[in-house]
C-alpha positions in Angstrom: 0.0 0.0 0.0 2.9 2.4 0.8 4.5 1.7 -2.6 1.3 2.6 -4.4 0.8 5.8 -2.4 4.4 6.8 -2.9 4.3 6.1 -6.6 0.8 7.6 -7.2 0.2 10.2 -4.5 -3.1 11.4 -6.0 -4.8 8.0 -5.7 -6.9 7.5 -2.6 -7.3 3.8 -1.5 -9.9 2.7 1.0 -10.8 -0.7 2.2 -13.3 -2.1 4.7 -14.5 -5.4 5.9 -18.0 -6.6 4.9 -20.0 -8.3 7.6 -21.5 -11.7 6.8 -25.3 -12.2 6.7 -26.8 -12.2 10.2 -27.8 -15.9 10.1 -24.2 -16.8 9.5 -23.0 -14.6 12.4 -25.6 -16.3 14.7 -24.5 -19.8 13.5 -20.9 -18.9 14.2 -21.7 -17.5 17.7 -23.7 -20.7 18.5 -20.9 -22.9 17.4 -18.4 -21.0 19.5 -20.5 -21.5 22.6 -21.3 -25.1 21.8 -17.6 -25.8 21.2 -16.7 -24.6 24.6 -19.5 -26.5 26.3 -18.5 -29.7 24.4 -14.9 -29.3 25.4 -15.8 -28.8 29.0 -18.1 -31.9 28.9 -15.3 -34.0 27.4 -12.7 -32.8 30.0 -14.9 -33.4 33.1 -16.2 -36.7 31.6 -19.9 -35.9 32.0 -22.2 -37.9 29.7 -24.9 -35.5 28.3 -26.7 -38.4 26.6 -27.5 -40.0 30.0 -29.4 -36.8 30.9 -31.7 -37.5 28.0 -31.9 -41.2 28.7 -30.0 -42.1 25.6 -27.1 -44.5 25.1 -23.8 -42.7 24.4 -22.7 -43.1 20.8 -19.4 -44.7 20.1 -17.8 -41.4 19.1 -18.5 -40.0 22.6 -16.9 -43.1 24.2 -13.9 -42.7 21.9 -13.7 -39.0 23.0 -13.7 -40.0 26.6 -10.8 -42.4 26.0 -8.8 -39.9 24.0 -9.7 -36.6 25.7 -6.8 -34.5 24.4 -7.2 -35.5 20.8 -11.0 -35.2 21.0 -10.7 -31.7 22.4 -8.3 -30.7 19.8 -10.5 -32.1 17.0 -13.6 -30.3 18.4 -11.6 -27.0 18.7 -10.1 -27.1 15.2 -13.1 -28.4 13.3 -15.5 -25.9 14.9 -13.1 -23.1 14.3 -12.9 -24.1 10.6 -16.7 -24.0 10.4 -16.9 -20.7 12.3 -14.3 -19.1 10.0 -16.2 -20.3 6.9 -19.4 -18.8 8.3 -17.7 -15.4 9.0 -15.9 -15.2 5.7 -17.7 -13.3 3.0 -15.0 -13.2 0.4 -16.3 -9.9 -0.7 -14.1 -6.9 -1.6 -14.5 -3.7 -3.4 -12.0 -1.5 -5.1 -12.7 2.1 -5.6 -10.5 4.4 -7.6 -10.7 8.1 -6.5 
């Protein structure tokens, strides 16, 4: 940006971020909270399925046996989905 303004001092360059649609922002916020709750449940070993009278699925049992790996997978996968929801890919270039 400095190079352009030094070379062409009369050009004014402005940029801004575009917000994603509200539904995607809400989905990302929900995923962020759900991610933290899920990680806490994995760490403390509490079975949320027993609260609903359901049998825990095999993936939950695997997560209880491999807590560190399960927490990392929940964290990284949910962050990937959150980033995808928050990314608009939109940009605009205005000359003068």
